[in-house]
C-alpha positions in Angstrom: 68.7 128.5 143.2 70.0 127.4 146.8 70.8 129.5 149.4 74.6 128.8 149.3 74.7 129.5 145.7 72.7 132.6 146.4 74.8 133.8 149.0 77.9 133.3 147.1 76.4 135.2 144.3 75.3 138.1 146.1 78.8 138.1 148.4 80.7 137.1 144.7 79.1 141.0 143.2 79.7 142.4 146.5 83.2 141.7 146.4 83.5 144.0 143.0 84.1 146.7 145.0 87.4 145.6 146.3 88.5 145.8 149.7 86.5 149.0 150.8 85.8 148.6 154.3 88.1 146.0 154.7 91.5 147.6 154.6 92.6 147.8 157.8 91.0 143.9 158.6 93.4 143.2 155.6 96.1 144.5 156.6 96.2 143.0 160.4 95.4 139.4 158.8 98.4 139.5 156.6 100.9 141.0 159.2 99.8 138.2 161.9 99.7 135.5 159.5 103.3 137.0 158.1 104.6 137.5 161.2 103.6 133.5 162.1 104.6 132.2 158.8 107.8 134.0 158.8 109.1 133.0 162.2 108.1 128.8 162.0 109.5 129.3 158.7 113.5 130.5 160.0 113.2 127.7 163.0 111.9 125.3 160.4 115.1 126.1 158.4 117.5 126.2 160.9 116.1 122.9 162.7 116.4 121.7 158.7 120.1 123.0 158.9 120.6 121.1 162.3 119.2 117.7 160.9 120.8 117.8 157.1 124.0 118.3 159.1 123.8 115.8 161.8 126.5 114.3 161.0 128.8 117.1 160.8 127.9 118.6 164.1 128.1 115.5 166.1 131.1 114.3 164.8 129.6 111.1 163.6 126.4 109.1 163.3 126.9 108.3 166.7 128.7 109.4 169.4 129.6 107.9 172.8 130.4 109.6 175.4 132.1 109.6 178.8 133.1 111.8 181.5 136.4 111.1 184.0 137.4 107.7 181.7 138.4 107.0 178.6 136.8 103.6 177.7 138.1 100.3 178.3 139.8 97.7 175.8 136.4 95.7 175.7 134.5 99.4 175.0 136.7 99.9 172.6 136.8 97.3 170.8 132.9 96.9 171.3 132.4 100.5 169.4 135.2 99.7 166.5 133.4 96.5 165.1 130.4 98.9 164.0 132.2 100.9 162.1 134.8 103.7 162.1 136.4 105.8 164.8 137.4 108.6 165.8 138.6 110.0 169.4 138.4 113.1 171.1 139.2 114.7 174.4 137.4 118.0 175.5 138.3 120.1 178.6 138.8 123.6 180.1 142.2 124.6 180.4 144.8 127.4 181.2 146.1 128.9 178.0 149.7 131.1 178.4 151.8 133.7 176.6 154.6 136.0 176.7 154.1 139.0 179.2 152.3 137.1 181.8 148.9 137.1 179.8 146.9 134.1 180.3 143.2 132.9 179.5 140.6 130.3 180.6 140.3 128.1 177.0 138.1 125.1 175.7 140.6 122.3 174.9 140.0 119.7 172.6 142.6 117.1 171.6 141.7 114.9 168.5 143.4 111.8 166.7 144.4 111.3 163.1 140.8 110.4 162.2 139.3 113.5 163.2 136.9 114.6 161.5 134.9 111.5 160.3 132.3 114.0 158.8 132.9 117.6 157.5 136.2 119.0 157.8 138.1 121.9 160.1 138.5 125.5 158.6 142.1 126.4 158.6 143.7 129.8 157.9 146.0 129.3 155.7 144.5 125.6 154.2 146.4 123.2 155.4 146.3 119.7 156.2 144.9 119.1 160.0 147.7 116.3 160.4 150.1 118.6 159.6 148.8 121.7 161.7 148.9 119.4 164.7 152.4 117.8 164.5 154.7 117.4 167.2 158.3 117.6 167.3 160.7 116.8 170.4 159.9 119.9 172.2 157.1 122.0 170.4 153.9 120.7 169.4 151.3 122.8 166.7 147.9 124.0 167.7 145.4 125.5 165.7 143.3 128.3 167.9 140.6 130.6 167.6 141.3 134.2 166.4 139.7 135.4 169.8 143.0 133.5 171.9 145.1 135.4 169.7 143.6 138.2 170.4 143.4 138.5 174.3 147.0 136.4 174.4 148.6 139.3 171.5 149.6 136.3 170.1 150.4 136.3 166.2 150.2 133.2 164.5 153.2 131.2 164.2 153.5 132.7 167.9 154.0 130.0 171.0 151.5 129.6 173.7 151.6 127.6 176.7 149.2 124.9 177.8 150.2 122.6 180.7 153.5 121.7 180.7 153.5 121.8 176.8 154.5 124.7 174.4 152.8 124.9 171.4 153.3 126.5 168.1 150.1 128.3 166.7 150.3 127.1 163.2 146.9 127.9 161.6 143.7 129.8 163.0 140.5 127.9 163.6 137.7 129.1 161.4 135.3 126.5 161.3 135.2 123.6 164.3 132.6 121.2 162.3 132.0 119.3 165.5 131.8 122.4 167.7 127.4 122.8 168.4 127.6 119.6 170.0 129.9 120.3 172.7 127.5 123.1 174.1 128.1 126.3 176.3 131.9 127.7 176.3 133.7 129.6 178.7 136.6 130.3 176.6 138.2 130.4 172.7 138.5 126.9 171.4 141.9 125.4 171.0 142.6 122.0 168.9 145.6 119.7 169.6 146.8 116.5 168.6 145.6 113.8 171.8 149.6 112.9 171.8 149.9 116.6 172.7 147.4 116.7 175.2 149.4 114.1 177.3 153.0 116.0 177.1 150.4 118.8 178.9 150.3 116.9 181.9 146.9 118.0 182.4 145.1 114.2 182.1 145.1 113.0 185.3 142.5 110.4 187.5 139.7 112.7 188.7 140.4 115.6 186.2 137.2 117.0 185.1 137.6 115.9 181.2 135.2 114.4 178.6 135.8 111.7 176.2 134.0 111.1 172.5 133.9 108.5 170.5 132.3 109.2 167.1 131.8 106.0 165.1 131.1 106.3 161.6 128.3 103.5 160.8 127.8 101.4 157.5 125.2 102.9 155.2 122.9 100.0 156.3 123.6 100.3 159.8 120.7 100.6 162.3 121.2 103.4 164.8 118.6 102.0 167.3 120.5 98.9 167.0 123.4 100.0 168.3 122.1 101.3 171.1 120.3 98.3 172.0 123.4 96.4 171.4 125.6 98.7 173.9 122.3 98.7 176.7 122.9 95.1 176.3 126.6 94.5 176.7 127.9 97.5 179.2 124.7 98.2 180.7 126.5 100.3 183.8 129.2 101.6 181.5 127.5 105.2 182.5 127.7 105.8 178.1 126.1 108.9 176.7 125.0 108.1 173.5 123.7 110.6 171.0 122.7 110.5 167.2 123.7 112.0 164.1 119.4 113.0 164.4 119.8 114.9 167.8 123.2 116.1 167.3 122.5 119.8 169.1 119.9 118.7 171.6 120.3 121.7 173.4 120.4 124.4 170.4 117.2 122.6 168.9 115.4 122.4 172.3 116.2 126.6 172.2 115.2 127.0 168.5 111.6 125.0 169.1 110.7 127.1 172.2 112.0 130.7 171.3 109.9 129.8 168.0 107.3 128.7 169.8 107.1 132.0 171.9 107.5 134.4 169.0 104.8 132.3 167.5 102.5 133.0 170.2 103.2 136.9 169.8 102.1 136.5 166.5 99.0 135.0 167.5 98.8 138.0 169.9 99.1 140.2 167.1 96.2 138.4 165.1 94.1 138.4 167.9 94.9 142.2 168.2 94.3 142.6 164.1 90.7 140.3 165.4 89.6 143.1 167.0 90.0 145.2 164.1 88.4 142.8 162.1 85.2 142.6 164.3 85.4 146.1 164.0 85.6 146.5 160.3 82.8 143.9 160.2 80.2 146.2 162.2 81.6 149.3 160.1 80.4 147.3 157.4 77.4 146.3 158.2 76.6 149.8 159.4 77.0 151.1 155.4 75.3 147.9 154.2 72.0 148.3 156.9 69.8 150.1 154.3 71.0 147.2 152.0 69.9 144.7 154.3 67.0 146.0 155.3 66.1 146.0 151.9 66.7 142.5 151.4 64.9 141.3 154.5 62.0 143.4 153.5 62.0 141.8 150.3 61.6 138.4 152.2 65.3 137.4 152.2 65.7 135.6 155.5 68.9 136.0 158.2 70.7 132.8 157.1 71.1 134.0 153.4 71.9 137.8 155.1 74.7 135.9 157.5 76.1 133.7 154.7 76.5 136.4 152.2 78.6 138.5 154.1 80.7 135.9 155.9 81.6 134.6 152.7 82.7 137.9 151.5 84.2 138.0 154.8 86.1 134.9 154.7 87.2 135.3 150.9 88.6 138.6 151.6 90.4 136.6 155.3 91.3 134.1 152.5 93.3 136.8 150.2 94.9 138.7 152.8 96.3 135.2 154.4 97.6 134.0 151.3 99.0 137.7 151.1 100.2 137.0 154.4 102.0 133.6 153.3 104.0 134.8 150.4 105.9 137.6 152.6 106.0 135.1 155.5 107.9 132.4 152.8 110.2 135.6 152.3 111.2 136.3 155.2 113.9 133.7 155.9 115.3 134.3 152.2 115.6 138.2 153.4 117.2 136.6 156.8 119.7 134.7 154.6 120.3 137.5 152.4 121.3 140.0 155.2 121.6 138.3 158.1 123.0 134.6 157.1 126.6 135.3 158.1 125.7 136.0 161.5 123.7 132.8 162.0 125.9 130.5 164.7 124.4 127.2 163.4 123.9 125.4 159.8 120.3 126.4 158.5 118.3 125.3 154.9 116.7 128.4 153.9 113.6 127.2 151.5 109.7 126.8 151.4 108.5 124.6 154.2 104.9 123.8 153.4 103.8 123.2 157.3 104.6 126.2 159.0 102.6 128.1 156.1 99.7 125.6 156.1 99.2 126.1 160.1 99.9 129.8 159.8 96.8 130.1 156.9 94.7 128.0 159.3 95.4 130.6 162.5 94.7 133.0 160.1 91.4 132.0 158.9 90.7 131.2 162.3 90.7 134.5 163.7 89.0 135.7 160.9 85.6 133.8 161.9 86.5 134.0 165.1 86.1 137.6 165.2 83.7 137.8 162.1 80.8 135.9 163.0 79.3 138.0 166.0 78.5 141.3 164.4 77.6 139.1 161.1 75.1 136.9 163.9 74.3 140.0 165.7 73.0 142.0 161.9 71.3 138.3 161.3 68.8 139.0 164.3 67.9 142.6 163.7 64.5 143.3 162.2 64.6 145.8 159.1 63.1 149.0 161.3 65.9 148.3 163.6 68.4 147.7 161.5 67.9 151.5 160.0 67.6 152.9 163.8 70.8 151.0 164.9 73.3 154.1 164.4 71.5 156.2 167.1 69.6 153.6 168.9 71.6 150.2 169.4 69.8 147.2 168.8 70.3 144.7 171.7 70.2 141.5 169.4 72.6 139.0 169.9 73.0 136.1 167.4 72.0 132.9 167.7 73.5 130.3 170.2 75.2 128.3 167.2 76.9 131.4 165.8 78.3 132.6 169.0 79.3 128.6 169.6 80.8 128.6 166.1 82.4 131.7 167.1 84.0 129.7 170.4 84.5 127.0 168.4 87.2 128.7 166.0 88.8 130.2 168.9 89.3 126.9 170.7 90.6 125.3 167.6 93.2 128.4 168.0 94.5 127.6 171.6 94.4 124.0 170.0 96.6 124.3 167.4 99.0 126.4 169.6 99.1 123.8 172.5 99.5 121.2 170.0 102.7 122.6 168.5 104.5 123.9 171.4 106.6 122.0 173.7 106.0 123.6 176.9 102.4 123.4 176.9 101.7 124.9 180.3 104.2 128.1 179.3 101.7 128.3 176.1 98.6 128.1 178.0 99.3 130.5 180.6 100.2 132.6 177.5 97.4 132.5 175.6 95.2 132.7 178.8 97.1 136.0 179.5 96.7 137.2 176.2 92.6 136.4 176.4 92.4 137.9 180.0 94.3 141.1 178.5 91.6 141.7 176.2 88.9 140.7 179.0 90.6 143.6 181.2 90.8 146.1 178.6 87.1 145.5 177.2 86.2 146.0 180.5 88.4 148.9 181.4 87.2 150.4 178.3 83.8 149.9 178.9 84.0 151.3 182.3 85.7 154.3 181.1 83.5 155.3 179.0 80.4 154.7 181.6 82.5 157.3 184.0 82.8 160.0 181.2 79.0 159.9 180.7 78.3 160.9 184.1 80.9 163.1 184.8 79.9 167.1 185.0 80.0 168.5 182.0 83.1 170.4 180.7 82.8 174.4 180.7 85.2 174.4 177.6 83.7 173.6 174.4 86.6 171.3 173.7 86.9 169.2 176.4 83.6 169.2 176.5 83.0 168.0 172.6 86.0 165.4 172.9 84.6 163.7 175.9 81.3 163.2 173.6 82.8 161.9 170.7 84.5 159.4 173.2 81.0 158.3 174.5 78.9 158.8 171.5 76.9 155.8 169.6 79.5 154.1 167.4 82.8 155.4 169.1 85.5 153.5 168.6 86.8 154.0 172.1 86.7 150.5 173.0 88.2 149.0 170.0 91.6 151.1 170.0 91.9 150.9 173.9 91.6 146.9 173.5 93.8 146.3 170.3 96.7 149.2 171.3 96.2 148.4 174.6 97.1 145.2 174.0 100.2 145.3 172.1 101.5 147.8 174.7 100.5 145.6 177.3 103.2 142.7 175.7 106.0 145.5 175.1 105.6 146.8 179.0 105.7 143.4 180.4 108.4 142.2 178.0 110.4 145.6 178.8 109.8 144.9 182.9 110.9 141.3 182.5 114.4 142.4 180.6 114.9 144.6 182.8 114.4 142.4 186.0 116.4 139.5 184.1 119.4 142.1 183.9 119.2 143.5 187.2 119.7 139.7 188.4 122.4 139.1 186.0 124.5 142.4 186.4 123.5 143.7 189.8 122.0 140.5 192.6 124.1 137.8 190.5 127.3 139.4 190.9 126.7 140.3 194.7 126.2 137.0 195.6 128.1 135.2 193.4 131.8 134.3 194.0 134.6 136.5 192.2 136.3 132.7 190.8 135.1 129.4 190.1 138.2 127.1 190.4 138.3 123.7 188.4 139.9 120.6 188.5 142.0 121.1 192.0 144.1 117.9 192.2 144.1 116.0 195.7 147.7 116.7 196.0 147.3 120.8 195.7 144.8 120.9 198.0 146.6 121.9 201.1 149.3 124.5 199.1 146.3 125.8 197.0 144.0 126.5 200.6 147.8 128.3 201.5 147.7 130.6 197.9 144.2 131.7 198.8 144.6 132.3 202.1 147.5 134.5 201.9 144.9 137.5 200.3 143.2 139.3 203.1 140.0 140.1 201.4 139.4 136.7 200.6 136.2 135.2 202.0 133.2 133.0 201.3 136.2 130.3 200.4 134.9 127.1 199.7 136.3 123.8 198.2 134.5 120.8 198.1 135.4 117.3 196.2 133.4 117.3 192.5 132.6 114.2 190.7 130.7 114.1 187.3 127.5 111.3 187.5 124.2 110.2 186.3 121.0 109.2 187.8 119.5 106.3 186.0 116.4 104.9 188.0 114.6 106.4 190.3 112.9 103.9 192.7 114.3 101.3 190.3 112.5 102.9 186.9 115.0 103.5 184.2 115.6 107.4 184.2 114.3 107.6 180.2 110.9 105.8 181.8 110.4 107.7 184.8 107.4 110.6 184.8 109.1 113.2 185.6 107.5 117.1 185.6 109.3 118.6 182.2 110.9 121.2 184.3 112.8 118.6 186.1 113.8 116.1 183.4 116.7 118.1 182.7 118.7 117.2 185.4 118.1 113.2 184.0 119.5 114.6 180.7 123.5 113.5 180.7 126.3 114.3 184.1 125.4 116.1 186.9 128.3 118.0 189.6 127.6 115.6 192.7 129.9 116.0 196.2 130.2 114.2 199.1 130.0 115.4 203.0 130.2 114.0 206.3 128.8 116.7 208.6 126.0 118.9 207.4 127.3 122.1 205.1 126.4 125.6 207.0 124.4 126.8 203.9 122.4 123.5 203.7 118.9 124.9 204.1 116.9 121.6 204.7 112.6 121.1 203.8 112.7 117.2 204.6 114.5 114.7 206.7 117.6 114.8 208.3 121.5 114.9 207.6 123.4 112.0 208.5 125.8 111.4 211.4 129.2 113.6 210.9 131.0 110.1 211.5 128.8 108.3 209.2 129.8 105.0 207.1 127.1 103.1 206.5 124.9 102.4 203.0 124.9 105.6 200.9 122.5 108.4 201.6 121.4 111.4 199.7 120.7 114.8 200.5 118.4 115.9 197.6 117.3 118.8 195.6 113.5 119.5 197.3 112.5 121.1 193.9 114.1 118.3 191.5 112.7 115.4 194.0 108.9 116.9 193.8 109.0 117.3 190.3 110.3 113.6 190.0 107.2 112.4 192.3 110.4 111.5 195.7 110.2 111.7 198.6 112.4 111.1 202.1 113.1 107.2 202.0 113.0 107.0 198.0 115.9 105.5 196.1 118.1 106.9 193.3 120.7 104.9 191.0 123.7 106.5 189.9 126.2 105.8 187.7 129.3 107.2 188.2 132.9 106.6 186.3 131.1 103.7 184.6 130.1 101.8 188.3 126.4 101.9 189.3 125.4 103.2 193.2 122.6 102.6 195.3 121.3 105.3 197.2 118.6 106.3 199.4 117.4 110.1 200.0 118.1 110.7 203.6 117.0 114.5 203.4 115.6 117.0 200.8 117.5 120.6 200.4 116.3 124.3 198.7 119.0 124.7 196.4 118.9 128.4 195.2 120.9 128.3 192.1 120.5 132.1 191.1 123.0 133.1 193.7 125.8 131.7 191.5 127.0 130.0 194.3 128.5 126.1 194.2 125.4 124.2 194.2 125.6 120.7 193.8 121.7 118.7 193.7 123.5 115.5 195.2 125.6 115.4 198.2 126.3 111.8 199.3 127.3 110.6 202.2 130.9 109.1 202.7 132.3 105.5 202.8 132.2 104.8 199.2 132.1 108.0 197.0 135.3 109.4 198.4 137.2 106.8 197.3 136.4 107.5 193.6 139.4 109.1 192.0 137.9 112.8 191.8 139.2 116.3 192.0 138.4 119.8 193.8 136.1 122.5 193.2 136.4 126.1 194.6 134.8 129.0 194.9 136.1 132.7 196.4 135.1 136.1 196.7 138.0 138.8 196.4 137.5 142.8 197.0 138.4 144.1 193.5 141.6 145.3 194.4 142.8 142.0 194.7 141.4 140.0 192.2 144.1 140.2 189.4 146.5 139.4 191.9 145.0 136.0 192.9 143.8 135.0 189.5 147.7 135.4 188.8 149.1 133.6 191.9 146.6 130.4 191.1 147.6 130.6 187.5 151.5 131.0 188.0 151.7 128.1 190.6 148.7 125.7 189.4 148.7 125.2 186.0 146.5 122.4 185.8 143.6 124.3 187.4 140.9 125.9 185.4 140.4 129.5 186.9 136.9 130.9 185.5 136.4 134.8 186.3 132.7 135.0 187.1 132.0 138.6 185.5 133.5 137.3 182.8 130.5 134.5 182.5 128.0 136.9 184.2 129.1 139.6 180.6 128.7 136.3 178.1 125.1 135.8 179.6 124.1 139.3 179.6 125.2 139.7 175.9 123.1 136.5 175.1 119.9 138.0 177.2 120.1 141.4 175.1 120.1 139.7 172.1 117.1 137.6 173.0 115.6 140.6 174.2 115.5 142.8 171.3 114.2 140.1 169.3 111.5 139.6 171.6 110.6 143.4 171.8 111.1 143.3 168.1 108.1 140.8 168.0 106.3 142.6 170.3 106.3 145.6 168.0 104.4 143.6 165.5 101.4 143.2 167.9 101.8 147.0 168.6 101.7 147.7 164.5 98.6 145.6 164.6 97.1 147.6 167.5 98.0 150.9 164.9 96.0 149.4 162.3 93.1 149.0 164.3 93.6 152.7 165.3 93.6 154.0 162.0 90.8 151.6 160.9 88.6 152.9 163.7 88.9 156.4 162.9 88.5 155.9 159.7 85.4 153.7 160.1 84.0 156.8 161.9 85.0 159.0 159.3 81.4 160.3 158.1 80.4 161.2 161.4 83.9 163.2 161.5 83.2 165.1 158.5 80.0 165.6 159.5 81.1 167.2 162.6 83.8 169.0 160.9 81.2 170.8 158.9 78.5 171.7 161.5 81.4 173.2 164.0 83.1 175.1 160.7 79.6 176.4 159.9 79.2 177.9 163.3 82.2 179.6 163.3 84.6 177.1 164.7 88.3 177.1 163.1 90.1 174.5 161.9 92.7 174.6 164.9 89.4 174.5 167.2 88.9 171.5 165.6 92.2 169.8 165.7 92.1 170.5 169.2 88.7 169.0 169.9 90.0 165.6 168.3 93.6 165.9 169.9 92.2 165.8 173.2 89.8 162.8 172.5 92.6 160.8 171.2 95.2 162.1 174.3 93.0 160.8 176.7 92.3 157.5 174.7 96.0 157.1 174.2 97.3 158.1 177.6 94.2 155.9 179.2 95.6 153.3 177.0 98.7 153.3 178.1 98.0 153.6 181.9 95.9 150.3 181.4 98.8 148.6 179.0 101.3 149.6 181.8 99.5 148.2 184.5 98.5 144.7 182.8 102.6 144.5 181.8 103.2 144.8 185.1 101.0 142.6 186.4 101.6 139.8 183.5 105.7 140.4 184.5 105.2 140.5 188.0 104.1 136.9 188.1 106.7 135.9 185.5 109.0 137.5 187.9 107.8 136.0 190.7 106.0 132.4 189.7 108.5 131.5 187.0 112.4 133.0 187.7 111.6 133.2 192.1 112.8 136.9 191.8 111.7 140.3 192.5 110.5 142.7 190.5 112.6 144.9 189.1 110.7 148.4 187.9 112.1 150.0 185.4 111.0 154.2 184.6 111.8 153.9 180.7 109.1 151.3 180.3 106.1 153.8 182.0 107.3 156.5 179.8 107.1 154.2 176.2 104.2 152.4 177.5 102.0 155.5 178.5 104.0 158.4 176.4 104.4 156.1 173.1 100.5 154.8 173.8 99.5 158.6 173.6 101.7 159.6 171.1 100.9 157.0 169.0 97.1 157.8 169.0 97.8 161.3 168.7 99.4 161.1 165.5 97.3 158.4 164.1 94.1 159.9 165.0 95.3 163.6 163.6 96.7 161.9 160.2 93.2 159.9 159.7 91.0 162.5 160.3 93.5 165.4 158.1 90.7 164.6 155.6 87.6 166.1 157.9 90.0 168.8 159.0 90.5 170.0 155.2 86.9 169.7 153.8 85.5 172.7 152.6 81.7 173.1 154.1 80.6 174.3 150.8 81.5 171.6 148.8 80.0 169.3 152.0 76.3 171.6 152.1 76.4 171.1 149.0 76.9 167.2 148.4 75.6 166.0 152.1 
C-alpha cells in the first residue's frame, strides 16, 4: 500500500470519531465561508438585476446625453435612423403650492414615446399620456408622494413650476429609468415636453440634461452605433451610455462595498485560522501518544503529516460546504425579509462563482494555518512528543511545508486582489490585517514574558490567575490575537464612521454655505445680488459663471485611453463644472505656475486641480482639450491649484481665462452663508422673486448624506461583528482545548480546601485580565488604522469617540469573562471524588 493510500486509510479511521477537537475550527470556517459566499452572492444578485434590467433602467439600448443644448437636426436624424427614439429633458427646479409651501424637485419632461422599455408606475393606474395631458391653461403632472407631503398637496391638487400651473393627476410609484439619473436632491416630478416649454425654465445656458433614448433593432450592434457616432460627430460632446452599463455609479458602488465586505470575511477567516492552528495543536496534543507509537513502529514523518493533514482538510471541506449552503441561502433570506427595501432590481438565485471563490478561500485558509503545527509534529522525535506538553520542543517544520503554508496565504492575497476593483485599497486592507495579527501576537508574547518576570502576588487568586496565563499550553496568545483582531476592526470602523460623521455634521456645516443657487440667468444677476445684499447677516457671497464641459484629451491623447490613476479617473467620466475668471480669486491657492493678467485676452489658459494633475501626469504647460456645447477648446495649463472639496463651497476643477469661454451661453452659480434667523426669509425672498433659480439648502443635502453614511456604517459594523464572533469562537475553543488541565487544577484545588467561588474567582481574574489587555491592544491597533485612513484617505483629523473606548475595552473584557466562565463551568461543577476515582 502506497503512502497516500495508507495515510487516507488512517485519516478515514480518525474521522470516525466525528468532529471531536475540531468543533471550533469547523464553526469558524463555516462562519467565514458563509460570510464571503453570502456577501458576494448578494452583490452578484444586485449586479445581475442591473444587467438584466439594463434596457429598462437606461430607458433604451443606448442613451445619448447632452448638457445645455438639445440635438441639432442632423444629430437627431442620425440617431433616429438607428431605431425608435424617445427624448427626455431633466433639470432641477422649484415647485410651489398654496400657503407659501415650496421645495426643490428633480423635474423630467418626456415625450409621447416614453418609456421605450418598462412602464411608469402610477397610482391610480392610468395611461401616462393621459396623466400628462395639457389644456389651454393647465397641465397635468405625476409626482412622487414625498413631494405631495412636503407641499401639503393631495392628489388632484395644484402646484406651480416656473410659470405653469400643474394638476397632480397621479402619484408616481415607479420611474423605470430613475436609477440611471444619478444622485437626487429632491422628489421627482414628470411632465410633458410641451408643458416644460410653458414653464419658461428652458433658457440658453441653463443647466439642463437632454437625453435621447434609442431602441435598437434586435440584430443591431451597440459598438457599431458608438463607432458611427464618433465618426460622424466627433466634436458633438455626446455622452453615450448603453444597456450593459445602465447605472455605472450604482454598479461601481455595489462592487466596492462587496469587495470591502469580502475583505472583512477574509479577516474572519484569518481569525478562524488562528482557531484552526489552535485546534490542530490541541488535536496533536491529544494524539501525541498515538503519533509517538506510530513513529516507534516505523512510520516516517511524511506519513504522520499526510494522515493528519488529510483528516484536517476533509473536515475543512465539510465545513466549507456547509458554509456554502448557508451563504447561498443568505440572498434568499435577504429577499424574503428586506426585498421591498432594496432600491435596485435584484435577481436572486444561486451564483456558482462566489460559492467557488468562498470555498477556495476557506480551503486555502485552513491549509495555511493547519500546515505549520502539523509540520512541527512531523519533526518531533517520539520521546519529545511525550514531553511536549510540559517542555515544549523547539522543532520547526521543514522549509517545503512552511513554504506551502506561505504559498496558500499568497494565493488568498492574489485572489483577493484579482477580484478587487481597487487593488491598492485591498492590498492596504490585507496588509493592515496581517500587520494587526503580527502586532497582536508580539504584544501577547511580550505580555506573557512580562507576567513571568513580575514579583509573585501575595494573594493566591491573582497568583494562580497569572500562572494560568503563562504556563505551557496556555491559550493567552491565541485569544489575544483572534479576539483582538475582531475588536480592532470594530474600533477602526467605529472611529472612521465617527470621523466622517463629524465632518458631515460638524466641520462641513461650519464651512459650507447655507445655500447653493443654480441657474441664475445673466439678465437677473444684478437683481439677484441686490436681493442677497438686503440681508445683513449674509456673508461669503459668491456668484460665478458656470458652464458644463468635458475633458476629452490630455496632451492630444484621448481621455478614454490616457494613463490616469484610478482615483483621478472620475474627472474624465462625464461633464464637469467650468468657470472663468480674469483676476485670481481670493481663495485660490496656487501650487505651481502663475495666474494670467486680469485683462488677459490671448489663447485660452487653464487653472487646474493640482491633485488631479498629479493623477493624470500633467504639469504646467501641458494641454487639455475640452468639449463645451459641442465645440472643442484647446487650452494650456497655466497654473495648478489646491482644490479642497471637503469645505462644501464652490470648487471648480477648471477655471479658464476669459476671451473665448465667456462668449458661450451660460448661467451663474452662487453660494452664501446666512445667520439661522435669516435662513427662511432669504429662502423665500429668492424663490419668490426668481422662479427659474434652483435653491438648494445645504443642510438638507447634509442630512441626506448623513442618513446614507449611517446606513452604510451600520452595515459595515454588522459585518465586523462576524469577525468578533469568530474571535469568540476561538476563545471558546482555546478554553475548551485546556479543559482537561482546568479539570485537573480544579480537582486539586478543591481537595486542598478551595471552594467553587474561590476557583471561579481565579478563572474570572484570568479571563478579565486577558479581555482587558485584548481590548486595550485592539483599541490601539484600531485607532492607528483609523488615523491612517482619516489622514491619508480622507485628509481630515481623526475624531476620537469615547464610545469606541468603552465598546472595545469593556466589550472585550466582558466577552472574554463571560465565555471563559461558561466554558469552564464543567470544571467548576465536577466533583473531586469522581475525578480521583476516574483520573
